[in-house]
C-alpha positions in Angstrom: 22.5 -19.9 -19.3 20.4 -19.0 -22.2 17.4 -16.4 -21.9 15.0 -19.3 -22.6 16.4 -21.2 -19.6 16.5 -18.5 -17.3 12.7 -17.9 -18.4 11.9 -21.5 -17.4 13.8 -21.5 -14.2 12.0 -18.2 -13.2 8.6 -19.9 -13.9 9.6 -23.0 -11.9 11.1 -21.4 -8.7 11.2 -17.7 -8.4 8.6 -16.0 -6.4 8.3 -12.3 -7.7 7.4 -9.5 -5.0 3.9 -8.2 -5.2 3.0 -10.0 -8.5 0.4 -12.3 -10.1 1.9 -15.6 -9.3 -0.5 -17.0 -12.5 0.6 -14.1 -14.8 4.5 -14.4 -13.7 4.1 -18.1 -14.7 2.5 -17.4 -18.1 4.5 -14.5 -19.2 7.8 -15.1 -17.6 10.3 -12.7 -16.4 11.9 -9.6 -18.4 15.5 -10.1 -17.5 18.2 -7.3 -17.1 21.6 -7.8 -17.4 23.4 -4.2 -17.0 22.8 -0.9 -16.2 25.0 2.7 -16.8 23.8 6.1 -15.6 20.0 5.8 -16.3 20.0 3.3 -18.7 19.3 -0.6 -18.4 19.9 -3.4 -21.0 18.1 -6.5 -20.9 19.2 -10.0 -21.8 18.3 -9.6 -25.4 20.3 -6.3 -25.8 17.3 -3.9 -25.5 18.4 -0.8 -24.1 15.6 0.9 -21.7 15.7 4.3 -20.0 14.8 3.7 -16.5 12.2 6.4 -15.6 11.6 4.7 -12.1 15.1 4.1 -10.6 14.7 0.6 -10.4 12.0 0.7 -7.4 12.0 4.5 -6.7 15.6 3.5 -5.4 18.7 4.0 -7.9 19.0 7.6 -7.2 22.8 8.0 -8.1 22.1 5.8 -11.4 23.7 2.6 -12.2 27.2 1.8 -12.6 28.7 4.5 -10.3 32.3 3.1 -9.9 32.8 5.1 -6.8 30.0 3.1 -4.9 31.3 0.0 -6.6 34.8 0.3 -5.2 33.7 1.4 -1.7 31.6 -1.9 -1.7 34.7 -4.1 -3.0 37.0 -2.5 -0.5 34.8 -3.0 2.6 33.9 -6.4 1.6 37.7 -7.7 1.2 38.5 -5.7 4.5 35.5 -6.9 6.7 32.3 -8.4 4.9 30.5 -8.7 8.3 30.3 -7.3 11.7 27.3 -7.7 14.2 26.1 -4.9 15.9 25.1 -7.2 18.9 27.2 -7.6 22.1 28.7 -3.7 21.8 30.6 -4.6 18.5 30.5 -2.3 15.8 32.3 -1.5 12.3 33.9 1.9 11.4 31.8 2.4 8.1 28.4 1.9 10.2 29.6 4.3 12.6 30.7 6.8 10.4 27.5 6.7 8.4 25.4 7.1 11.4 27.3 10.0 12.3 27.3 11.7 9.2 23.5 11.2 8.7 22.9 12.8 12.2 24.5 15.9 10.8 22.2 16.1 7.9 18.9 15.1 9.2 16.5 17.5 10.3 16.5 18.9 13.9 17.6 16.3 16.7 17.1 13.3 14.8 20.5 12.3 15.9 20.2 8.7 16.7 19.9 6.1 14.0 18.7 2.3 13.9 19.7 0.6 10.7 17.2 -1.8 9.3 17.6 -4.3 6.1 15.0 -2.1 4.1 12.2 0.1 4.4 9.4 -2.3 5.4 11.3 -3.4 8.5 12.5 0.3 9.2 8.5 0.8 9.7 8.1 -2.2 11.8 10.9 -1.1 13.9 9.6 2.3 14.2 6.4 0.8 15.5 8.1 -1.4 18.2 10.1 1.8 19.4 6.9 3.7 19.7 5.7 0.8 22.1 9.0 0.9 23.9 8.7 4.9 24.4 4.9 4.6 25.5 5.9 2.3 28.2 8.7 4.1 29.1 7.0 7.3 29.7 4.1 5.7 31.6 1.5 5.8 29.0 1.3 2.2 27.9 -2.9 2.7 27.0 -1.4 5.1 23.9 -1.2 2.1 21.4 -3.6 3.3 18.5 -1.8 4.4 15.2 -3.2 6.6 12.4 -2.0 6.6 8.9 -3.5 7.9 5.6 -5.6 6.2 3.1 -3.5 5.2 0.2 -0.7 5.4 2.3 2.3 3.0 1.8 4.4 1.6 4.6 5.8 -1.6 3.6 4.8 -5.0 3.4 6.0 -6.9 6.2 2.9 -8.2 8.5 2.7 -5.2 10.9 3.6 -2.4 8.3 1.4 -4.0 5.7 -1.6 -2.9 8.2 -0.5 0.4 8.6 -0.2 0.4 4.7 -3.8 1.3 3.0 -3.7 -0.4 -0.3 -6.2 -3.3 -0.7 -3.8 -5.6 -2.2 -1.7 -5.6 0.9 -5.1 -6.4 3.1 -6.7 -9.0 0.9 -6.3 -12.5 2.7 -3.7 -11.2 5.5 -6.0 -10.3 8.3 -4.7 -6.5 8.6 -5.1 -3.7 9.3 -4.7 -4.7 13.0 -7.2 -3.5 15.5 -5.0 -0.7 16.6 -4.4 0.4 13.0 -6.5 3.3 11.5 -6.7 5.6 8.5 -7.9 9.1 7.6 -8.6 10.5 4.3 -5.8 11.4 1.8 -4.6 14.8 1.0 -4.9 14.2 -2.8 -5.5 17.8 -4.5 -6.8 16.2 -7.9 -9.1 13.7 -6.2 -9.9 15.7 -2.7 -13.8 16.3 -2.6 -13.0 19.8 -1.4 -11.0 20.7 -4.5 -7.5 21.6 -5.2 -7.0 24.4 -3.0 -4.5 23.9 -0.2 -6.5 25.6 3.0 -9.9 23.2 2.5 -7.6 20.1 2.1 -5.5 20.9 5.0 -8.2 21.9 7.1 -10.3 18.6 6.4 -7.0 16.6 7.1 -6.6 18.2 10.3 -10.5 17.7 11.3 -10.2 14.1 10.0 -7.1 13.4 12.5 -8.7 15.4 15.5 -12.2 13.1 14.7 -10.3 9.6 14.3 -8.4 10.5 18.1 -11.8 11.4 19.4 -13.3 8.0 17.9 -10.5 6.1 19.4 -11.2 7.5 23.1 -9.0 10.9 22.9 -5.1 11.4 22.9 -4.6 9.3 25.9 -5.2 6.1 23.6 -3.4 7.3 20.5 0.3 6.7 19.9 1.4 8.0 16.8 0.4 9.3 13.4 2.4 8.2 10.0 2.5 9.6 6.8 4.6 10.2 3.9 5.3 13.6 2.7 4.4 12.3 -0.6 2.1 9.4 -1.2 4.3 7.2 -3.1 2.7 3.7 -4.2 -0.7 5.4 -3.6 -0.4 7.0 -6.8 2.3 10.0 -6.0 -0.2 12.1 -4.3 1.5 15.2 -3.3 -0.3 17.1 -0.6 -0.5 21.0 -0.8 2.2 23.3 0.9 1.6 23.7 4.5 0.0 20.3 5.1 2.8 18.5 6.5 3.2 21.5 9.1 -0.5 21.4 10.0 -0.3 17.9 10.8 2.7 18.2 12.7 1.4 20.9 14.8 -1.7 18.9 15.4 0.3 16.2 16.6 2.1 18.1 19.0 -1.1 19.6 20.3 -2.4 16.3 20.8 0.5 14.7 22.2 0.8 12.2 19.5 4.1 11.0 18.1 4.6 12.5 14.2 6.3 10.0 12.0 7.5 10.6 8.6 7.9 7.8 6.2 10.5 9.0 3.9 11.6 5.5 2.1 10.5 7.1 -1.1 10.8 10.8 -0.6 14.3 10.8 1.2 17.9 11.6 -0.6 16.9 14.1 -3.0 13.9 12.4 -4.3 11.8 15.7 -4.0 14.7 18.0 -4.3 16.2 18.5 -0.9 17.9 15.8 1.1 14.4 14.8 2.9 11.2 16.1 1.9 10.2 17.4 5.2 12.8 20.2 4.6 10.4 21.7 2.2 8.5 23.0 5.2 11.4 22.9 8.2 9.4 19.9 9.6 11.1 18.0 12.2 9.3 14.7 13.1 9.8 12.5 16.2 10.8 9.8 13.9 11.7 9.2 10.5 11.8 5.9 8.4 14.3 5.8 5.2 15.7 3.4 2.7 15.9 3.0 -0.9 18.0 6.0 -1.5 20.1 5.7 1.5 22.4 3.1 -0.5 20.6 3.8 -4.0 19.6 0.5 -3.9 23.2 -0.8 -4.6 23.0 -3.1 -1.4 19.9 -3.5 1.0 19.6 -1.1 4.1 17.0 1.0 5.9 17.1 3.2 8.9 14.9 4.7 11.7 15.7 8.1 12.9 14.7 8.9 16.4 14.6 12.1 18.5 17.1 12.7 21.4 13.8 13.0 23.5 12.2 9.8 22.5 15.9 7.8 22.4 16.6 9.2 26.3 13.2 8.5 27.6 13.6 4.7 26.5 17.3 4.7 27.4 16.3 6.2 31.2 13.5 4.0 31.7 15.6 0.5 30.9 17.2 -0.7 33.8 21.0 -1.4 33.5 22.0 -4.3 31.8 18.7 -4.9 30.4 18.5 -5.0 26.8 16.1 -3.1 24.7 14.6 -6.1 22.8 14.6 -5.4 19.1 17.4 -6.2 16.5 18.4 -7.9 13.3 21.2 -9.8 12.2 22.1 -7.5 9.4 21.6 -4.2 11.3 24.4 -1.7 10.4 26.0 -4.1 7.9 29.1 -2.7 7.1 29.0 -3.2 3.3 25.9 -1.5 3.1 27.0 1.2 5.2 30.4 1.5 3.2 27.8 1.9 0.1 25.7 4.5 2.1 28.9 6.5 2.6 29.7 6.8 -1.0 26.1 7.4 -1.9 26.0 10.3 0.5 29.2 12.0 -1.2 27.7 11.8 -4.4 24.5 13.4 -3.2 26.6 16.4 -1.7 28.8 16.5 -4.6 26.4 17.8 -7.4 23.8 15.2 -7.7 21.3 16.9 -5.4 21.6 20.1 -7.5 21.4 18.1 -11.0 17.8 16.4 -9.7 16.8 19.8 -9.0 17.7 20.8 -12.3 16.2 18.0 -14.1 13.0 17.9 -11.9 12.4 21.5 -12.7 12.5 20.5 -16.6 10.4 17.0 -16.1 7.6 19.5 -14.3 7.4 21.5 -17.7 7.1 18.7 -19.8 4.5 16.8 -17.6 2.5 20.2 -17.5 2.4 20.1 -21.2 0.8 16.5 -21.1 -2.3 17.6 -19.7 -3.7 18.5 -23.1 -3.5 14.8 -23.9 -7.0 13.4 -24.3 -6.2 10.7 -21.9 -4.2 12.6 -19.1 -6.4 14.0 -16.3 -3.5 15.2 -14.0 0.2 15.3 -14.4 2.1 16.4 -11.1 5.4 16.2 -9.9 7.7 17.3 -7.0 11.5 17.0 -7.7 12.3 13.7 -9.5 9.1 12.3 -8.4 5.8 12.5 -10.5 2.8 11.1 -12.0 0.4 11.1 -14.9 -3.3 10.3 -14.0 -5.4 8.9 -16.9 -8.9 9.4 -17.1 -11.9 8.8 -19.9 -13.3 12.1 -18.8 -11.4 14.9 -18.1 -14.5 17.2 -16.5 -15.8 14.0 -14.4 -12.4 12.8 -13.6 -13.5 9.1 -14.6 -11.0 6.5 -14.5 -10.7 3.9 -17.2 -12.8 0.6 -16.3 -10.7 -2.2 -15.5 -12.1 -3.9 -18.8 -9.7 -1.8 -20.6 -6.8 -3.1 -19.3 -4.9 0.0 -19.6 -2.3 -0.7 -16.8 -0.9 -3.9 -18.5 -1.0 -2.3 -21.4 1.0 0.6 -20.6 3.8 -1.6 -19.0 3.7 -3.7 -22.3 4.1 -0.6 -24.8 6.4 1.1 -22.6 8.7 -1.7 -22.6 8.4 -2.0 -26.1 9.2 1.9 -26.9 12.3 1.4 -24.5 11.1 3.4 -21.4 10.5 2.0 -18.0 7.9 3.4 -15.6 5.5 2.2 -12.7 2.2 1.1 -14.1 -0.1 1.6 -11.4 -3.0 -0.7 -11.0 -5.5 2.1 -11.2 -3.9 3.6 -14.6 -1.3 6.1 -13.0 1.9 6.3 -14.5 4.7 6.8 -11.8 8.0 8.4 -12.4 11.1 8.4 -10.5 14.1 8.7 -12.7 17.7 8.7 -11.3 18.8 12.2 -9.8 21.6 11.5 -12.6 19.2 12.2 -15.5 20.3 14.8 -18.1 18.0 17.4 -19.4 18.4 15.5 -22.7 17.5 12.3 -21.2 14.7 14.0 -19.5 13.2 15.1 -22.9 13.9 11.4 -24.1 11.9 10.0 -21.4 9.0 12.4 -21.8 9.1 11.8 -25.6 8.8 8.2 -25.2 5.8 8.4 -22.4 3.7 10.4 -25.0 4.5 7.8 -27.7 3.1 5.5 -25.0 0.1 7.5 -24.4 -0.7 8.0 -28.5 -0.2 4.1 -28.9 -3.2 3.6 -26.2 -5.3 5.7 -28.3 -4.7 3.5 -31.3 -6.9 0.9 -29.2 -10.5 1.2 -30.6 -12.0 0.1 -26.9 -9.9 3.1 -25.3 -10.5 5.4 -28.0 -14.3 4.7 -28.0 -14.3 5.2 -24.0 -13.0 8.7 -24.4 -15.3 9.6 -27.5 
């Protein structure tokens, strides 16, 4: 079909995720046709450097033939195997066992979901099962972070703390709560680690007290780095302090590594930066590098055995999905894990260090208030007044302009609605490609300055 025909069909039929339906009908789609390494080609033949790995997920890059071959072989041999009724497939069993070796601490039990959102929903159900199993069903409240993102399924959207996911959706639910974000750039206590950590610990304790004490609180959820909330990177020591506080209060500590997992911040999991072992951990995205849908919940041995031992023989633990532990997705996960363990993580660290250097230099740009990164995960926060950290007014329309100019200049990134450029390049990015990425972003920023309204706002 011609690009024009596809665009018309898109407008008429395809509902895009987290999008303005009016805008989609007006402007139509940008249709991607092929990819190789860190590069994409659209249907018009334009080459684009993907600075966002699809949606934080194509960590190994496009066109990895070992991954394609693994999927092809598995699909030809056994395209589907249910996990119900005691059935399993070799690829799913092998993937679970290999992941258990590399996950932190005793996170040895794996439930495979279809993506990150339903991994979070699964974790929330397991928390309820666990609290009932240990005889504390009154521990039902769950606490997350302001600007946190934990998916857009109904239950997870309430734990998410972004306005777009709450509007007209009747969430958060009554048992879902949030405390302040530990964002060093925007924190009222300033960027120093100690006051930020102390404030978060105090916020958690105060929220627990407000909810009636630890006997009413089941769990605390956090991302080691807040992704969709603008790539807010908590200071070193924050994750450890929050884990220790949860231990003291007898609250489950759950890390959402859907974005940060599988080398995105350097090590395989972001928890490893501080040697933190959560009670549960959710992953997706980099698990299969986006080549097929799959997520997972890792559960500690203690949680698993508590639920198991409290469930009468012959009685099912009532949670499952048709495509849980899908054999093709699992085969892809195995091939992707091989790539991580055979040089790709190291390349991500090298390129991530260079990315950090290039981003730091961008802080001198008139529009840049902050540029931050950890591994291959970064953000550039735009302001109109550096001293006051003033965000641009909505009337300037910077977010839409960023996305449009970036596409015209051959670079893809996340143009957050609050004027933050999000970056999450594939781990296969070379040093030369890292420079191309940053050079093109600098061009985008300079084009913004040519807009007379934007230039006047920062004058």
